N, C-alpha and C positions, 0 to 999 in steps of 0.2 A: 793130350794138348793139340796136336797135328790137325785130329779130326774135329775140335771145335773151331782151331783157326781156319781150316778151310771151307768149314760151313759158313764163317764170315765173310771169307771171302766171295763165296757164292752168294750170299746176299747182297753183295756192293753191286751186282750184276742184274738185279730187280731191276733196275734203271734201265737195262738195254730191251727190256722186255717190250714188244708191241705186237698188236696183229695175231696175238694168240700165241707167240713165240715160247719155245720152250727151252731152258737153259740143261743142257745133258752135262754130266760131270763125270772125266775119263781120269781114273784113280786108281791104281793099283798097290798102294802102300797097304800095307796088314791094317785089318782091322776095320774100313772105313768100307761102310757098306748103305744100304740104301735107296730110297727110290731114284730113278735115273740116273746112278752112278754105276760105268760099265767100266772093265779092264783093262779093255783095248779101244783104240778109237776106231775101228771098223765096227767094232758092236756099237757104240754109241751112232754113228753114224745109221746102221742098217735101223736101228730104233727110232731115228729123227725123223721128220718130217721137213719138207723144203722149209726154209726160215728160220731154223731152229738155230741155237745157239750153243756149240759144244766148248765148254772150258777145259784144258788139257791139265791139269794139276802138275805140280812138283813130281819128279820120281827119281831114282837112281836108276831107274830101269826104263827100256824103250816100250812105249807103246803099240809099237809094231807098225805093219803098214795100212795104208789107206787107199782103196778104190771109190774117190767120191765120184758120186751120181745124181747128187743133191745141191740146192743151193743151199748152202752152210756158211755162218760165221764160225771160225775155228778160233780158240785163243789162247795163248800160251802164257808165261811169266818171263820172258826173256830169256837172256845168255848173258855171260861175265858179270853175273850179279855180286860175287864176293871182290869183285875188281872195281866197280864205281859207286861212288858214294850216292845214300839215300834211294836204295831199292828197295826191292822186295824183302822181308826179313828171312825167307827162304831162297837160300841162293842155288837151290837144286834146279833143275831146269826141266822143261816140258818136251820130253825127247819123243821124237818119232822115227820111223825109218824112212821107206819111199812112199811118197803120194803123187797119184794121180790124179788130175780132175778130167773126168771121161765127160762124155757126152749127158746133159743133165745139169752139169754143176756149175752154168752161166752164172754170173756174178756171185760166184762165192768168194771169200775175205778168209786168207790166211794171215796170223799176226803171232807176234812173241815166239813162236815155235822153232824148236831147235832140230831142224831136219838132217840126218844123219847120213841120209845117200840123195837120188835125184828126183823133181818134181818134175813132173810131166804135165802140159798143161795142154788140154785136148778140148775145150769148150773156151766160150767168149767171154770177155770181161772178168776174168779171175784177176784178184789184188793179191800180189803177196807182199808183205809188207812187215819191219823189225823183225825179220826172222834171220837164223843163220842157217846156211844152206852148204853142206859140205859136198854133194855132190851134181850141183849146176842146175840149170831150169831148162827145160826143152820145150818147143811149140809145136805139136802134130794133129794126128787125125783121130776124132772116135767115132764108133757107128753104137747108134741107140739100139741095146738089146730086143726092145720090143718093136719099135716100127722101121729098122734099119736104115733111118735115117742118119747123115753125119754133121759131124760138128768140127769146127776147127779152131786151134788154140789162137785165134787172133784178138787183138784190143786187150791183150791183159796188161799188167802195171806190176812192176817190181821196184819198188822202193823203200828206202831205207834201211837195207838190208846188208849180211854179211854174205857172199858169195864167192865161194871157195873152188870153183870150176868153169865152165863154159854156158854161156847163154846163148841159145840156137835154134831157129827153126829146123825142124827136119827137111824141111824142102823148099829152097827158096822162093817159088812163085806163089805159094800156097799157105803156107805158115808162117807166123810170126810178123804176120803182118800188123800193123799200126799199134806196134807195142810201145807203151814207156818205160824206161829205164832209166832212174834217176835216182842221186843222192846214195848210192851204194858205195862200198868198199869191195871192189873185187880183186880177190885173191889168184889170180893167173885163168888159165884158160882162155878162150876164144869167145868173141861174140860175133855172129856170123847166121847166114843164110836170114836176115831182118829186113822188111821192106818197109817205107813209109813209117818209120819209127822216129822216136825222139831220144836218143842217149845222151843224159845232162848230168853234170855235177855228180859225176863219178870220181872216186879215186880209183885206178886200175893199173894194176901190176903186171909189166911184160914180162910174164915166165919164161920157159925155156921156148923162144920163139913164136909164142904165144900173141894175137894180134886181133885187129879187126879186119874181118873179111866178108866178102859176099854180102854187102851192104847196098840197098838199092833205096833210092829217095829218100835217105834218114836224114836225120837233123842230128849232129854230133857238136856237143858246145857246152863248155862250160867244164870239162874235164880236166883232170891233173892224171896225166898221162907217164907214168913211172917206167923209165929205161933206161934206169943207172947201170951200169956194170956192162952194158952192152956197145960194141965199138961197130957193128955194121948195123947201117940205117935201113931200116923197114918200116916205110909206111905202115899207121897203124891202121889204117882203111882199105889198104891193098895187099893185106897179108897173104901169106901161104899161095901166092901164084894164082889167084882168083881175083877178077877183077872187079872192083865196087863203080858202080853207075849211078849220076845224080845226087850224090850227097853235098849238104851244105856242110862245110868245116868249120868250125868259127870258135875264137874264144877261148881255146884250149892251152895247156900249159904241157909241155914235154921236158921231163927233168933227164938230163944227163945225156941228150943229143939231140938232133933234128929230126924227131919223127913225126910231124905235123906240117902241112902243107905251108908255104910260108902266105903272108897278109890274112885277111880276115880276123885281125885279133889274136892270132895263133902266136905262141910263146915258144922259143925252142931254146935248148941249153940252159934250162931254168936248175938253178942250183938246188941239189935235190939235198946238200946239208942242212939249209936252213928254213925248208919248206914245212916241214911238219915240228910237233912237238917234242918228238923224236928223231933224231937225224935219221934214223934208219927204222920205222915202224914195222917192217915186215919181218925182223928178228922177232917181235913178239905177235906177231898177226893172228896166231893161233889160239891166244889167250887173252887180247885185250883190246880195246877199238879206240880209247880215248889218246893214243900217240897219233893218230892221225888228223887229231886237230891242228889249226894252223898256227905255225908259231907268228911271233911278233916280227915285222918285217919282210913274211913270207912273200916271196915272186908270186904267188898265187892270188894275193889279197889285191882286189880292186881289176882283176884283169877279166872277169866274167861280163858278159853282155850287161849293160847300163851300170857299168862301173862296179857289178857285184863282184863276190870271191869264187874262185871256182872250186869245183870239190865238192864231196859229200856232206860238207857242215856249210853251204853256200847256198843259195837258190830259196825259192818260196817253202820249202817242206826240209828243211835241214834233217841229216841224220840226227839219231837219237841213240845216246848210249845205251849199251846194254839191251837194245830192242825193247824197251817199256813199252808195254802196249798204250792206246789212247783211253786208258779207263783205269778209274779209284784201283790203288794197291794198299796193301797194309806193309810199312817200315819195319814196324815194333810191335809186338805182342807179347804180355804178360800176364801172368794169372797168380791169385794168392795160395794157389795148391790145389786140395782137392775139398770139393764144396758136397753137401748132402741136404736134406730137406730140411733141417733146422741151421744148419751152416752156411752161410750164402758163399758164394764163387765171386772173389772179383776179378774182374776181368779189364787190362788196360791196353787199347788198342789204338796206334797212331795210323792214321790212313792221309795219302799223299793223292791227289788227282795229278792226273796227265795228260797232254796234249795231244 
């Protein structure tokens, strides 16, 4: 039954094809075989040509690590699928280990993937959206294995994700430049070594001493900065003893203490107990995302730029529950049993489009 269902899912992605693109499936479930089906994400990458689409199908096992050196679109089925309504009928996730976007991977897109370790971005214009990332994201340098030319992880996009560790450039003057970090739930770790970047509409938890540091010429706006439980004031943009220079810090709300500069629409001492649907959503942050939605009467409502809401669910591209990819998904699938050449197999499929 799963083999047929996954084939149907693949057919839904025919609408994505253009300019000779090929859909390649990553599936390590028993009995799933056929053309363009691979047991690991690296094998699918190695067989692909630039512009191909790799669909990483649900599994209980990881599909391994990836060294990406081609422009690809990599699509999974999201996460927390058993927690939120109207998700994919298969609640397993599309899991991979570590991902490296090296020289040659410029303009790649990663969406709907459960990344168990670190993502390294070493080429330009890489988009990471609607993923859950355990090991954080770094921006660095890569060398082309043939030409010897270098690329840098600049102009990247991290949006509508859950990031469970740090986001950083490996060198403040060269990497992490012109990055967009928006509408994410960032569960600890630091944001540092970023230049001329936009950090907006995130929900950020200040874990054990973590903060924003070594930011240069960045716009930090419309964020919810959760500092509950800390008594020592530490500016989020000047943490860890590193000076940040030339940043615009506006329309943020700090919960629990005063850790944002006064003025410019910033709000300090926000009441953390009435900000989110759950008074302390960090208690369930490893398994759920819905509790981070704003409560009625939340102090984060209307304090953003232009009267918008602060946090991941505000702005022009709000966070999407469960990281549902922006493509059609099957929400229900049933069959009449087993069919043959004389007895038809009746199949009922419910499909929902996503934005």
